[in-house]
N, C-alpha and C positions, 0 to 999 in steps of 0.2 A: 024753552030749549036753550041750553048753553051754547054760545057761539064757539068758545074754546073747548076742545075735547083733547085731553091728554092724560097720560098715566104711565107709570113704570110697571112693567109686567114681570121683570126678572132682575134680581140683585144678587151679585156675587162678590163676597168680601173674603171668602175663604181661600181662593186660589192665590191671591196675593195680598198680604196684610197691609201693604203700603198704598193700595188704591182700591176703590170701589168700582165695580163694573155695573152699569145700569143699561137696561134695554127696555124700550117702550115705544110709544107713538104720541104724536101731537099734530093737531090740525085746527084750522079755523074754518068753520062751516062757511061754504060758499067761495072759498079761496082755492082755486085750482092749483094743485102741485103734482102734476103728471110727469114733470121732469126734475132731475136731480138739482139742476142749477136754480130752480124756482123757490127753493126752500133752504133756509139755514137754521140750524139748531145749536144751542150751546147749553151745557149744564153749568150751574153755579152753586156755590155753597157760601152761606153768609151768616153773620150774627149781627148784633147791634152796631158794631164798629167797622167791620170789614166784609168785603164781598170779593170772591175769587171766581174767575170764569174759566171753564175748560171746554174745548170744542167737542161736539158730538158729530158722528158720521151718520148721514142719511142712510136708511135701509129701504129697499123696495118691499112694500107691504100691500099687495093687491087685495088681501083679505080685509084691510081697513076700508078700501073703497067699496068692497062688497057689503060691508057692515053698515056703512053710512050712505048707501047709494040712493037713499030716498030724496036727496036734493040734487041728483044728477051732476055732482061735481066729482072730479077725479082726485083721489087722495093717495095715489100709489106710492108717493115718497113721504108718507106720514111717519114711517118707522125711523127709529134712531137707536144708536148705541154709543156709549162713551164711558170714559173713566174720569174719576175724580182722584187726583194724586195727593193723598193725604200727607205723605211724608215730606213733600216739598212745596206744596201750593202756598203755604204761609211764609213766603220769602225764604224758601228752602229750610223751613222749620215745621215741626208738627203743629197741628191745630192747638190754639190756646184753650184754656179751660172754659167751659160753658156749653150752651146749647147752640148747635149749628143747624140751620135749615138747608135743605137741598131744593133747588128750583130749576126751572127750564126757561130758556129764552127761545122764542120762535119768531122767525121772519118768514111768513108765508106769502109769497108773491107780492111783497111790498108792505104788507100789514104786519106790524111788530107788536109782540106782547110778551110779557114774562110773568111767571106764576110759580108759586110753591108747587112742588111735584108730589102727587098722590101715588100711593102704591095700590095697584089694581090687580096684582098677581095673587098667587096662592100663598096665604099667610103661613101655611105649614113650612114653606121654603125658608122663611125668616127665622124659624126656631133653630135652624142648623147653623146660622151665622154666629161665629165665635167672637166674643168681645176681644178687642186687641189691647195688649199691655205694652207700654213703651217706657223707656227710661225717663223719669222726671228730673227736673233741675235739682231737686232735693232727693238725695239717695235714700232717705227714710220713707219716701213715697214712691208709688208706681203710678204712672199715668194710664188711665183706662179710657178706651174709646168704645162706645156701645151704640149700635144702630137700633133705633126705635121707630115705631109708627105711632104718631100722636094725632088723633082726629083724622086719621087716614093719611096724613102727611109724613114724609120721610125726614127724620132728624138724626143727628149724631150728638150724643151726649158725652162730653169730655170732662173727666173728673180726676182728682188725685186721691189715691187710697193709701192709707198708712200701712206700712209693712210691720209684721211681727219681728221680734228680735232675730229669729232664725232666718226669716226672709231677708232682713236687712243685711245680714252677714253674707248670705248667698248672693245678694244683689251687688255688694262690693266686689266679691270674687268674680262674678260674671263681667263686671265692668272695669276690671283691673286693666292697666296698660297692656299686659301680655294678652289678655283676652280680646281687647279691642284690636290689637295688631293682628291676631289670628283671624278675627272676623273680616278685617280689611283684606287679608291675603286670600281668604276663601271667596270673598266677593270678586276680587280680580281674576281668580281661577275660573269662577262661574262665567264672568264676562268673556274671557278668552275662549272658553269652551263653546260658549254661545256663538261667538264670531266664527269659530272653526266649523261648527255645524252649518251655519248660514253659507259659508264659502263652499262647502260640499254640495249643498242644495243648489247654489248658483251654478256650479260646474255641471250639474245635471240639466238645469234649465237652459244652459248654453247650447245644448243639443237641439233645442226647439227652434223652429223657424222664426226669424225676425219678422214681425208684423209691420209692413211698410207704412201703414197709415196710423200706427199707434203712437200717441204722444203722451208722455207721463210727466206731470208737474211734481217736483219734490221740494219741500221747504221745511226747515226747522225753526222758522220765525214767523209763521202765519198760519191761520186755521181756515182760511177761505181764499178765494181768488181776489186778491187786491194787488195794487201796484202794477208792475209790468205784467204779472200773471193775468190780471183781469182783462187787460187790453188784448193780449195774445189769445186768451181763451175765447173772448167774444168774437175776435176775427176768425178763428178756426170754426166756431159754431156757425158764423155767417156763411162761410164758404162751403161747409159741409164736407163729408167724406173722411173725416178724421175720427179715430177712436180715442177718446180723451180719458185719462186716468189721473188720479192725484193721490199722494200720500203726504199729508200735512200735519204739523203739530206746532204748538205755540212757542216752544223754546227747545234748545239743545238738551236741557235737563229733563224735559217731559219724556216719559217712557212710552214705548210702543208695545202693543200686544204681539203675541206670537203670530197671529193671523196677519197683522200688518207687516211684520218683518218678512214673512214668506211671500206676501204680495209684492214687497219691495224688490226682493231678489228676482222674482218672476218678471216683473216689469222691466227691471234693469237688464235682464237677459234678452227680452223679446221686443222691447220698444225700439222703433227706429229713431225716435227723438226723445231725449231726456232733457227737461228744462229745469234749471236752477235759478234762484234769485239771490243767493247769499252763500256764505260758508256752509258747507254740507259735509261734515266729517264722515258720515257713513259710506259715501260713495267712493271716497279716496282709497279704500281698502281693496277695491275690486279691479280686476283686469278687464277693461271694457272691450266688448267684441268689436272686430272690424266692421265697418259700415254702420255702426251706431253712432249717432251724433249726440254728444253731451254739450249742451249750449248754456253758457252762463249769461243770464240776462242782467245780473247784478242789480241791487236795489238802489244804488246811488248813481247820480249823474256827475259828469265832469271828473276831474282828478284834483283832489284837495289834500286831505291827510293821507299819509302812506298807509298801505295795507298789504297783506299777504307777504310775499317774499321781499318786498321793498323794506320790510321791517326786520330783516335778518340782523342779529346782533343787538336788537333793542328788547326791552322787557316785554314779554308776551309774544315776541316774534317767533316765527317757525325755525326749526333746525334746517341746515343747508340740505340735508338729505331727505327732508320731509316729502311725503307724497301728496300733501295738500294741493288742491287746484290743478295739478299737472295733467290730469286726464281729460280736461276740457278740449273738445275738438274745435269749438268756436266760442267767442265772447263778443258781445256788442258794446259799442261806445258811442258817445254823442258827437265826436269829432276826430278827424285824422290826427289832430295835434296831440292827442293823449293816447294813441294806440301803444306807443312805446312804454308808457307807465303801466298800462294794464297788462301788457305782455310780461313785463318784469314782475309785477305783483302776482300773477298767476303761474309764473314759471313756464310759459308757453311761448312759441315763436310768434313774431309780430304779424305774420300772414294769417294767423288764426283769429286775429282781432279785427272785427268788421265795423266800420262806421256807418251804421244804419240809422242812427238816432235812437233815442230812448222812448219806447212806447208810451210810458206814463206822462210824457210831456206833450202828447198830441192834444190834450184838452186845452192847452194854452192858446191854441189856434182855432178852437171851436167856440164861436160866440154863443151859439144856442146852448151848449152845455154850460158854458160859463154863467150866462144869465139865469139858467135854471138852478144852478147850485147857489148862486147869490140869493135868489128868492127863497130857496129852501132854508138856508142858514138864517136869514133874517126872520123868517117865520118861526123857526125853532128857538132863536135867541134874539128876540126883538130889541133887547137893551143895546145890542151892537149897532142899531141903526142910528142912534142919536149922537154917538161920539166917534172920534177917530180911533181906529183899532190898531193897537201895537201887539204883534205876536212875539212871544218869548219862546224860542225854540232852540235850546242848547243841545249839544250832543253829550254823551255820557263821559265820565272819567273812569279809568280802569282798563283792563286788557280784554274784556269781553262780557258776555251775558252774565256770568256768575259773579263777577267782581264789579259790575257797573254801579257807579254812584254819581251824585252831583252835589256840590257844596252850595245849598240854597242860601246860606247866610250872606254870601257875597252880593246877592241880588236883593237889595234893601227895598222891599215892597212898601213899607211905611213912608220911606223918604220919597219914593216915586209917587205915591198917592198924594202926599202933601204938595208936591210941585206940579203934578200933571193931572190929578184926579178930576179937575173941573172939565177938562176938554177931551181927555183920553180914557180909554178902557183897555186893559191888558187881557189877552187870551194866551194861556200857556199850552204848548204842545210839546210834551217831553219825549225824549227818545224812548222807544218801547223797552229798551233794556233797563231803564231807570224805574225800579219798582216802588221806591219810597215816594209817596205823594208830596207835593209842595205844601209847606205849612203857611196858610194864608191867614193873617191876623183877622179877628172878627170885624174890626172897623173897616177892613179892606175887602170884605166878601163881595161887594158890588163893583169893586174896582178891578179885581183879578178873577177871571173865570177859567177853571182848569178844563180844557177840552182835549186832554190827552187820550180819552177814550174814543174821540172821533176817528173814524177809520182812516181817512186820507188827509194828510197834511196839505196836499196840493189844492184840495177844494177850499180849505181855510185861507189859502193865500189870496184868493179872489176878493175876500172882504178885508184883507189886511192893508193898512196904510203905511205902516213902518214895521220892518222885520228886525228883531234883535236875535242874533244867533252868535256862534263863536267859530267852531270848526266843522259845522254841519254842511253837508252837500246841498241842503235846501236852498242855499244862496244861488245855486245854478238855476233852479226852476224859477225862483223869484225874480231873477234878473230878466226873465222873459216878459214880465209885466212892467218893466222899466220903473219900478218903484224903489224908494230909498230903503237902505238897511244900515244897521249899526252892528259892528262886530265886538261883542263883549268878551275880550280875551284877558281876563284878570290873571290867568296863570300861563301866559304865553311862553315864557322862558322854560317853565317846567314841561309844558306840552311839547315844545320843540325837542327837548332833551329825551323825552320818553317816546314820542310818536313821530314828530317831524312832518314836513309837507313836501309836496312835489315842486313847489315854487316858493320863493321867499314871501313870507306871510304879509309883511308890511306893504309891499309893492303889488301884491297879487289881489288882495281882497278889494271888491268894488264899493268901498264905503269907509267911513271913519272907524278907527279902533278906539274902544273905550276900555279903560282898566278898572274903573270904579263906577258905582251908581251915580255919583255926581257928574262924571264924564257923560254918561247917557243923557242926563237931564240937560246939561249944557248944549249938547249936540242938537237935541230936539228943540229947545227954546231958541237957539240961534239958527236953526234951519240949515245946519252945516253938514249935509249928507254926502257931498262929493259925488253927485249923480253923474257927473261927466265921465266917470270911469266905467259906467255900465256898458256902453256900446262896444268898446274894445274887449271887455270881459266876455260878452255874449258871442262876439265873432270868433273869439279864441276857442271857446268850449262848445260851440254848436256849429254844425255844418248845414243843418236842415231847419227851415223855419216854415214848413208847409203843413204840419199836422199829419204827416203820413208815415211816421216812423214805424208804426205797427204793421202797416202794409209791407214796408220794406223788409222787416224782420221775417215775416211769413214768406214773402216772395223769394228772399235770398237764402234763408236758412232752413225753412220747413217746406221744401218743395215736395209736392205730392203728384206722383205719376198716376193719372186717372185713365 
C-alpha cells in the first residue's frame, strides 16, 4: 500500500491561456489532516535546470476521508486547488523550451514529501485543452506550449515551430508597435473594468453585517502563515472564538482567480479585523467601513531605510496624493522611538501607531523554541556544526518586487574562501524579492550554502555567529542575540541618494561598515566588530524584552467581546 496518495482530478487551461488551474487531492496515510492549518500544499513546475513553486489552497474533501476510512484517519483537508502562472513564473518570462514536469509538495501534519503529479481524472477532459501559441524571440518561429500525460504524469512540452511565409508576415503585423500598443490599451481597459465591477460588488457586500469575530489575513508576499502572521494566527487559535480567513499569494505579480477576488471584497466588507504584513495595493482602492480595523503588522522591525511616504520625491516613491497605506486604522511598532517614522511612512496620525512590540521577535525570548530550532537545523545541515557560521543576508536593490536585483560580483566568494574557508562556513539568505540565485563557484560549494528557501530567517539567526547584511532590518532582530555583525555597504552613497535612511547610517548601525570583500576579511580576522554599540541600539529600537508581543497585539488591537 502506497503511503502517499495524490492525484490531479481536473485541469483547466482553456479559461486563461496564461495559467493552468489544477484541482485534486493529496494525503499521507496515517497523517491526520482534519484541520486546515495541519496541511500545506504547493504546486511546482520544473525541468533539469529550474524549479518554480506556486501555492495551492486547501479544499475540504470529506469524500476523501470516506474513501480511505479503512485506517481510521481523518483526511478532510486532503483537497487542493491552485494555479501555475505560465506567463510570469520564469522570472516574468514564459517557460523556456523543453519538457517541464508538474509536481506537488505536501506537508501533512509535519511530514513533508514532494512528488511528480499524476492525472487521475477523466482523460476525455484533456482532449479539449487547446495548445497555446506565444510569440517566440525569433519572429520566424512561434512558441508552442502543449499539455501531455506521459506514463500518467502531467508535463508541459514547450517547443518552437517554424512559420510559413504567410504566417511570418501575419506574425510581424500582429506584433507591430501599433498592435502591441493596442493590446496594452485593451489590457488596461480590462483591468479598469474589473476593478469597477469589484467596487460595485463591494458596495453590495457593505450592506451585510460586520462579523465581530471575523479576522482576515491578506498578503501579496507569502503563501502561508509565516512571520508576524504565524504568531498572531497561533495566538488566535489558542484563545478560540475567532473566525479566521486568509487570501494569500506569493507576489504582487501573481494573479488571483475570480473566486478569490470576490472572496476578497466579501471579507473586506464583513470582517471586523483585516491584518496586513506588507504593501498591499488592492486594499487602498476601497473605502473601508466604519468600525472595521485595518491593522498593518509590517514585516520589518525597527526603522532603518525609508519607505512609504517617507520616500516622496525619490525614485519609486509614491505620489503626494497617493492613497497607499492611508486607510490603516492601526499599525504596530517595536518602540515608542519610531512611531513618528511609521506614521510618516504610512500617511496616518501618530496615535494610530502602537508600540506593542513585534510578534515575530517573541522567539528570541523563548529558550525552548530556540534550542529546538538549533537542534533541527544542525540535524538538517550537520556541516554547520563544525565551523563558525557567517550569514550573508543582503536586501535587494531596485524599487520593488518587479525590479529587485543584487550585484553578486561585489561579494567575492573565492576571496572569502581563500581567507576564511578553514574556520568558517557561509549561509546565504537572500531577500525574497531577489529571484536570481547566487552564483557559487564549484570549488566553494562546501563553503557557501544557499538557504534562501528556508522559511524563516529568524530561525537561522540562532545558529549564526556573524551576520553580514547591508540595509536590511534583520539587524534589529539579530541585535537581540548580542552577536557581532558587519554592514557590507559597497554602494552606500548611491543608496542614500535613491532610498535614504531615518538615521545617519555611519553612526546608526551597531557594527563596522565594510565597502569591499577585503574589508570584511580584515574585520573578521582582527575581531573588530564594535559590539559595544549593541546595547544602545537595542534599547533605542525595542521597548519590550519579555517575549509577549504577540499577546499584546491581540489584547490591544483584536479585542473580542465574548
